[in-house]
N, C-alpha and C positions, 0 to 999 in steps of 0.2 A: 591821496590814494583813492578816495571815494569817487573821484571823477573819471577813473579809467573805464572806458566803454569796451564791452566784449566785442571782439572782432569776429564777424561771421565768416565762415568759409563755405566752400562748395563741396558737397559730398560727391565722391566719385567711386564707382565700383572698380576695385583693383583686382585684376585677374592674373597678375604675374606670379611666377613660382615663389614660394616661401612667404607670400603676403600674410598668411595666418600668424606668422611670428613677428611681424613688423607693427609698429605703433599705428593704430587707425586714426589718422588725422585728416580733416578736410583740407582741400586746396585753398590757397589764397590768403591764409591768415598771416603767415610770416611776411609775405611780400607786401601786404597792406600795412603791417606794422612798420616795416623798414621804410616804406614810401614816406612816412611821416617823420621818422626818427633818424634816418641816415641818408646822406647824399648819394645819388647814383654813382656807381663805381667804387664806393667805399668798401673797405675790408670788413667782412662779417665772419666771426669765429663761431663754429659749431663745435663745442668741446667734447660732445659725447658721440656724435655720428651715429645716432640710433635710427635715423629715418632718412634713407636715400631720397625719398620724395621731397622732403623739406629742403635738402641741400640743392636739388635740381631747381626747385621753385625759386629759391633766392638767387641762384646763378642766372636763371632765365630772366629774372627781374632786373638784371644789370649790375649785380654785386659780385665782388670777388670773395668767394667763400673758402675760407681755410677750415678744413674739417679734420679732426683727429679721430681715426677709426682704428680701434685695436682688434676688432673681430674680423678675421680674414674673409669670412663669408659675407658679412655686411659690406665690407670693402669691395668685394667682387660684385655684389648687387648694385652698388653705386657706380662702379665702372661700367657695368652692362647698361645701366640707364643713361649714363652720360655719353657713352660711345657705343650705341646699339649696333648689333650685327645684322646684316641683311638676311632675310628669310632663306635665301638660296643657300647660304653657308650652313644653316642648321640642317637643311635637307641633305646637303653633301656630307656633312659630318656624320649624320645618322646612317647614311648609305654606306659610308666607309666602315663604320662600326659593325653594321649588319653583315657585311661581306667578309669580315675577319673570320678566321677558322677556329673551330673548337674541335680538335681531333679531325675527323673526316666530314664534319658538318659545318655549314655556315653558322656563325654565332647566333644570328636571329632565329634560325630554325631550332637550334639547341635550346635556347631560352624559352621559346614558345612551347616547346614540347613539355616543359615543366608545368605549364598552365593549361594543358589540354584536357578536355573532359568529353563525355558523350552526352549528347542531348537526349533527355529521357523521352522525348516525343518521337523524333525521327531517327534517332540512333546515330546521327552523323557526328563527326568530331567537330568540336567548337572550342573557342578560347574562353576560359574563365576570366571574367572581369575582376573578380575578387572572391576570396574565400572568407567566410565568416568564422571567427574564433570566439571562444569564451575564455576569459582570463583564467590561467592555471591549467587549461586543458592541454593535452599532448597532441590532439588531432583537431582539425577543423570540424565544424558542425553543419556547415552549409556552403553552397557555391552560388555565385551570381553570374548569369550569362545571358546573352541574347543570340538566338539562333535564327538563321535565315528562314526557317520554317514558320516563324512567328512565335515560338516559345521564348518567353523572356521573364526574368524575375529571379527570386531566391528559392533554391531547391536543396533538398538534403544531399549530402555528399554520397558518393558510391565507393565501393571497395577499391577500385582503381585509383581514385583520388587519394585515399588513405595510404595505399601502397607507395605511391609516389612520394608522399610526405616522409614515410618511414625510410625510404631509400636515401633521400637527401640528408635526413637527420643522422644517418649512420656515420657520416664523415664530417659532422658539424664542427668538431673540435679543431680539425686541421684548418678549415676555412676561417674559423674565428681567429686563430693564431695569425693567419695571413692578414686579416683585416686589422688586427691590433698592431702588427709590426710597423705599419705605416704611421701609427699614432704615437706609440710609446714602446721603447725597447724592452726586452724581457727584464732587465735589471733596473728599469726606470721606476722610481717610487710612485709615479702616477699610473703605472700599468694596471694595478687592481681597480682603480677608478675608471679607467677606460673599459675594463671588462664589464663593470656594472653598467656603463653607458651602452655598451653593445648589446646588453640584454633586451633592449627594446626592438631588436631585430630577430625574426624567426629564422630557423635554419635555412629554409629555401631562399629567403631574402639575402642572408649572409653569403650563401653560395653564389647567387646571381651577381651580387655586388662585387665580390672578390674576383669573379670571372671577368667582369667588366673593367675593374680597376687594373687587373693584370694586363689587359690589352692596351691600356693607355701608353705604357712604356714602349710597346712594339709598333705603334702606329706612327708613320712618318707623315705629319700633317703640317700645312702652312700655319703660321701663328694664329691668324684669324679663325681658321676652321678648328684649330685645337681649342681655342677659347669657346667656340660654339659648342664643341663636344663637352667641355667642362660644364657649360651652362645646362645642357641637357641632362648630364649625369647628376648634377647638383639637385635638380628638381626630382629626379628619380630617387635619390637618397632619401628625400623627405617622404615621398609616396611609399617607400618600402618599409617604413617604420610601423610599429604597432599603435601609433598615436592617432588612429583614425576611428573614433567611436562610431558605432552604428546602432540605432539611427541618429544621425547628426549631419546637418548640411554644412555648417561652417565652424568646425572646432577651432579653438584658439588655445592650444595647450600651453601651460606654464610650468608643469612638472613632468618629469619622466615617469609618469604613472600610467600603466596599461589600463585602458577602459574595461569595464565588465564584459562588454561585447564589442569586438573591433574587427576591422577589415585587414586582410592580407591582400594587397593589390597586386595585379599582374604588372611586373616591372617593365616588360617590353612595351606593353600598352602605355605605361607611364612615360617611357622615353618618347614614344610617338606623339603623345599629347603635349609633352614639354616643348617639342619642336615648334608648336603653334602658340605657346603661352608667353614666350618672350616677345614683348611688344617692340615694335620698331618705330621710334619717334625721332624728332630732330635732335642731333647731337649737341652737346655743350662742351666748350673748351675745357680740357681736363689736363692737369699736370700733376706730377708728384713733387712734394716738398724736397729741396728748397727752390725748385723752379717756380716762377710766378705766372699766374694766368693773365690774359689781356685786361686792360683797364675797363673795357666794356662789359666785363662779367665773365665768370668762369669758376672752375673748381680746382682747388689745390689740396691734394690728399696727403695727410701726414700719417704714415703707417706706424701707429703706436698710440699709447695713452697720452693724455694731455701733459702729464708730469714730465715727459721726456721732450716736450716741445718748448717748454717755458723759457729756457735759456737761449733759444735760437730765433727769437721774435724781433730782433733789432730792425729788420727791414719792413716790418708791418706795423702800421698804426691803425688800431681797430676803431671802426665807426659804431659798431654794435656787436653784441653777442646774441645769437638766436639759436635755440636748440629744443628738441624734444627730450625731456628728461626720461632716461630709461627706467622702465619698470622691471623688477626682478623677473627673469625668465630662465629658470634652470634648464628647461627643456631645450630652448633654442641655443643657449650658450654652450651647453654640454654637447649637443649634437653638432654645433658649429666646429668644435674642436675635432670631433671625429671626421666630419666631412672635409675640413681643410687638410687634415692629415692624409686622407685618402686621395685628394686631388693634387696637393702640392708637397706632401711629405712632412716628416717630423719637424724639419727646420722652420717651416712656415707657421707653426703654432707655438714656437718657443716662448713668445711673450704672452700667449693667450691660454696656454695649457693648464694654468692654475684653476680654471673654471671646472676642470674635471674633479677636483678634490671636494668641492662644496656640493652637498646634496640638497640642502635647504637654505633658502635666503629669507630670513625674517626681516621685519621692517627696521629694527635697530641696526642690523648689519648694513642694510641698504642706506639708512641715514648716514652712517659712518662713511660708507663708500662715496656718497655724493658730497659729504662735507670735505673729504680729502680732495676731491676733484675741484670743488669750489674754492678751496684754499689756494690751489695752484692757479686757478683762474683769476683770483683777486689781484695778483701782481701784474696781470697782463691787460687789465681793463682800465682805460682812462676814466677820469672822474665823471665826465659828462656822457659817456657811452652807456646806453641802456643795456641791460641784460634781460632778454625776453625768453620766457620758458613756457612750453606747452606740456601739460600733464594729461595724456589720454588715459582712458579706462580708470578714471580717478576714483579714489576711495579715501576715507579720512586719514589712514596711516600713511598713505603715499604722499598726501598733501603735507602732513606733519613732517615727514622725512625731508621733503623739499624745503619747507620753510625753515626748519632747523639748520639744514645745510647752508642755505643762503645767509641767514642771520649770523650763524656761528662763524662763517668765513669773512664777515665784514661787509655784507650788502644790506642796504636799507630797502624795505618794501615800498615801492612806488605805485604799484597797481596790482589788484587781485580781482579777477572777474570770473564768475561761475554761472553757467546756464543750467544744465542738468548733469546728472551723473553719467549720462551717455555722451556728453560733449567734453572736449578737452578743457581743463582749467587753464586760464591764461594768467601768468605772473610777470610783473616787471620789477626788477631791482636796479638800484644804482649803488655804486661803490661808495662807502663811507671814507672819510679822510683817514681814519685809523681803524684797523681791524681790532677785534677784541683782544688779540694777543699783543697788540701794540699799545693798548690803553693801560694806564696804571690805576684808574679809578675802580671802585668796588663794583662787583657784578650786581646788576639789578635783579631783584627777586620778582617772581610772578605774583601779581596782585589778583587773587581769586575774585574779589568783589568787582574789580575793573573788568575782568573777563566776563562775569555774569551780566554786568550792565551792558557790555557790548553786544552780547547775545540777545538780551531783551530788546535793545535798540534795533537790532537787525530784524527781529520778529515784528516789532511795531512798524518799522519802515515798510516791510513787505505787506503787512495787513492781512495775512492769511497763513495757515499752517504751512510749514516748509520742511524740507528734509533735514536729517541730522547733518549731512555733509555741509549744507549752507550754514547752520549754526556753528559747526565745528570750524569752518573757515572764518566766521566772524570772531570766534574766540582766538584763533591763531593770529588773525590780523591785529587784534588788540595787543597781544603779546609782542608782535613784531613792532607795532607802533610805539610802545614804551620801552623797546629794546630789552625786554626781559627774556627773549628767546636766546639761549646759549647752548652750545654743543657740550655734551658730556656723555659718558658711557651710559647706556640705558636711559637716554634722555626722553624717549617717547612717553614713558609712563608718567614722568614728571609733568610733561606738557598736557597730556590727556586728562590728568586728575582734576584740574579746576573746571574744565569743560564739562566733564561728566558730573561733577559735583553740582554745577549750576543747574543741570537738567534734573538732578535728583532732589533739588530743594523746591520749596513752594514757589510757584510762579509759572512753571511750564506744565503743559498737559500733553501726554503721549497718546496719539491716535493709532494704537496698534494693540493687538492681543499678545504680541511677542514681548518678552522682556529685553530683547536685543535692542540697544539704543539706536542702532543704525537702520532698523526696520520701521516702516510707517512714517508718519509725519508728526511734527511738533508744533504746538501752538501755545498761546499764553492763556493761563487760567482765567485771567480777567478780561479775556477777549483781545483781539488784535488792534484795538483802538477805534477811534471814531472816524478815521479817514476811509476813503474807498479802498477796498482790497486791490492789490496789484493788478489782477486781471481786468478789473473795471477801469483802472487808470490807463492800462495798455489799450483797451478798447477805444477809449476817447482819443488817445494819441494816434492810433492807426487811422481812425475815421478822419480826423483833422488833417493828417498827412495826405490822405487820398483826395480830400477836398481841395487842398492847395496844390497837389502834384498828381493829377490824373495820369494814368499810364506809367506809374512807378513800377520798377522791378521789385521782386521779392528781396533782393540784396539791398536795394536802396531803402526799402521799408525797414529791414532789419537794422541797418546802420542808424537810421533816424530814431527808431524806437530804443535801440541800445544806448544811444547818446542821452536819451531822456531818462533811461533807467539803467544807470551804470553799475559796475561792480557786482555785488551779490544780489542786486535787484533784477538782473538780466532775465527777461521773460523767455519761456521755452519757445522753440520753433513751432511746437504743436499748438500752443495758444495763439500765436500769430496766424497760423493757417486756419484755425477755427474761426477767428475773427474775420479774416479775409473771405472765407467761404460764406459767412453770414451776410456780409455787406457788399462784396465786390465780385466782379467777373474777371477771369483771366483770359487774355488773348495775346498770343505770341510772346509769352513770358512777361507780360506787363499786367498790372491790376488797375481797374477803375471801378468806382462805385456804381452799383446798379441804379438805373434811372429812378426806381421807386425809393431809393435811399438817399436821394438828393434832399437837402434841407426843405425845399418847397414841397417835394413829394411827401415827406414824412409829416410836415405840418398839416397837409391836406388829410392824410390818414388819421392823424390825431383828432382833427376836427370831426371827421366822419365817425370815428369810434366814440367820441364824446356824445355826439348826437344820438348814436345807437344806444348808448348807456342811458341817456336821458329818456329815450322812448321806452326802453325796457323797464326802467324804474317806475315810470308812470303806469305802465301796463300791469306791473306786479304790485302796485300800491305802496311804493316806498318813497319817502321824502328824501331829497338829495341835498347834501351839504358839500360844497365844493371848495377846495383849496388850490391855489395856483403854484405855490413855491414849495420845495425846489422842483416839483414836477406836478402834473395834474393828478389830484388826489381827491377821492370822493368818499363820503359816507352815505350808504343807503340806510335809512333809519325808519324804525317804527317809533311811535310815541315813547320817549323815555330811554331808548337804547339803539345803538348802531347794530345792524344785522350784517352788513358787508362793509369792509374797508377796502376800497378799490384803488389801485395804483395804475394809472394809464401812462405807459412809457413807449418810446420808439426804439430804445436801446435795450441792452441787458446790463446796464450799470445798476445792479440790484443788491450788491453786497451790503451797503449801508441800509437799504430799505428792509432787507430781510432781518438784519440784526437789530435795527431800531424800532421797527414797526411790527415785529412778529407777534408780540404779546398784546392783548387788548380784547375788548368785547367784539363779538361778531367774527365772521369768516374773512380772513385776509385773502385778497385776490389780486393777481398780476394780470394786466391786459396788455398784450404786446403783439407785434407783427409775427406772423407765422414763420417768417424767415429767421427769426431770432431764437426759435425754440431749441435748435440743435446747439447753439452757442450757450444758451442757458443750461441745458443738460450737461454740456461739457464742463462748465464752471462748477456746477453742483457736484458732479461726479469726482472732480479733482480735489474738492475741498470738503473734508469730513465735517467741519463745523457748519458750513452752509447746508450740507446734506441734512443735518439734524434739524436746522431751522426750516428748511423747505418743506418738511413733512406737514407743517401746519398751514401751508399755502395751497391755493388752487391757481391754475394758470388758464387763461382764456386767450385764444388767438384772435386776431382781427377778423379773419374770414369767418370763423365760427360765430363771433359776436354779430356780424352782419346777418348771418343765417338766422340767428335767434331773434334779432330785432325784426326780421321779416315774417316771423311766425305769429300770426294774429291771435291764435288761441293759447299762447304761452301762459302758463300759470306758475305758481311758486314751486310746486312739486316737480314739474317738468324742468324748470330752470335749475333746480338742485341736481337733477339727474344729468342734465346736459353739461354741467361743469366738470363732470367726471368722465365724459364720453371721449374727449380728445386730449389724452394726456401728453405730457412732454416726454419724448423718447430719447434715450441716450444716443449721441451721434455715432455714426458707423465706426469711427476710429476708437471710441470707447467700448463699443460692443466687442471688438476684437480681443480685448483684455478680459 
């Protein structure tokens, strides 16, 4: 398991509708995994269907992807991505909707009138982009608009705006009943839950949406144009809810909780914007089960949960399983039930409607749900086929739930790689010969001492303080390794107890003012060992790679570095970029060492710096004692005592130097190239243990050293002042925080 290397992906800005509810995963991870573990054209199963992007990526890589999708909205998003609609169809669909009649008015004019206001500067009529509400209020407090006269921004509402709200609210009950009718009948036990879900829509939004929905049945549209209209409406359904906090640029709601201050968007404007938000990319072959896609790659959609698919898999031999594990999202799942009912009617949500009943999803519930799915998966997976899972927006309990589900269902952990909490965790399982339910031997109990030892070993291997998530993962991996992870009700508390006990016992130090274990960083009380910290080892690896492979791309560098530091040692992309910025130049997406950072160039710099130090020592009246290994190290001495302990280096591999050489007589001094100062600051800022040690050190850059060596009248007092004149500044990316 320790040899599994983190697979880097490519971040891509996603602008399609409903993206805020979908798992944020980089591109290329699943395709890269499958390229090593499954032959082209193999069947790949996605048992959860949580990410349309992942399914398309695998199909485009030449795999036949069977995906089980129980959520009708997610299924529609996948179909839209696999079989995109030409932009002209969206325009035609919206034009048809706009021209529909509402009484004596065009539908567009009628809806626009509900968002009309008067510009406070020029008094002309203008469309409100959004109204601002405060939670619990009966009326909006502000309006946002842009007028042709140049007036733009957020302004107080006027009496006419409030009168319009009151007028629509007077008939709110009738319109809500119509909206609910398409989701749950009056005698349906889920009707009260649908009422609660609909509460995240204001009266004006409910009126506009029911007006639009009622027009669907009366419009005679070709199938493609009707699908385009559904896509536009679906995006507007999301924009119409109260789940748009302000100020906030990119909200990712998980609960149906109205923000303290939120936007009521102009729904007609949302329809017009949605027309341009559905991207048009190359189509992918798509069929519905039990039809089969071509051998060269395609998507086969099963409409329902995995448990209903299991008995029908005779024609499919899986080469791999790859999926994004779903994270609980009450907001999206509940709204999906509403939206699917509005678009396709009550029958379309019969298998999915149960999501309306659950208001909160705790991690024990989620662990049980994933365990049930993994049990169904166990019988479908051949022994040698890998199960690859991505966990976006990772947190400790999410990882625990996933690991419990996999182990409890009969899968052995083959790989676990973690970069940062902002990156998806990558997990690889393989099916055991027998699941826990098929074995007759006694259940293995968790060994708290083994868990603590695994966490300490992980801390020592990294050589620097790390996040709780990393140590939590190390503890879980130890339990999975000795097969002591077993599913049972309320299992998370049993699994978390030995991990938290290890951190509460002597041995670990918490770098945080908070008592919350998940906040701050964790290190070892005895220090992180005598080896170089992980950032120093990564620095050496990156430089060596660039020396051997000039012109390497960032992805090539990531792959090489991650192979050197697999599993829980995976360095952050921020660290890689800081190292590259210090040593290399980018051109056309490739990186090469700066000329001054070639081995010959740095040897010349070191010789020049040593000569300058020798000159200054003589001028200031200090004797010089020189050591060569493991780097150039000098004592400037007066009779009987060192005054300065000087470390001359061309890199920033300083962790061991700061830890081993920080205490002693005289002032400790690092002399290094000016181009390394930002990287040094980055390392110090990210490591609280180094930050404490660095307070006792002075730093002198090569260029400053040359200036001082050229100052003929330099004396000891001036030398002391100059050492503090050119401090190391935090790099720009650290200043942002």
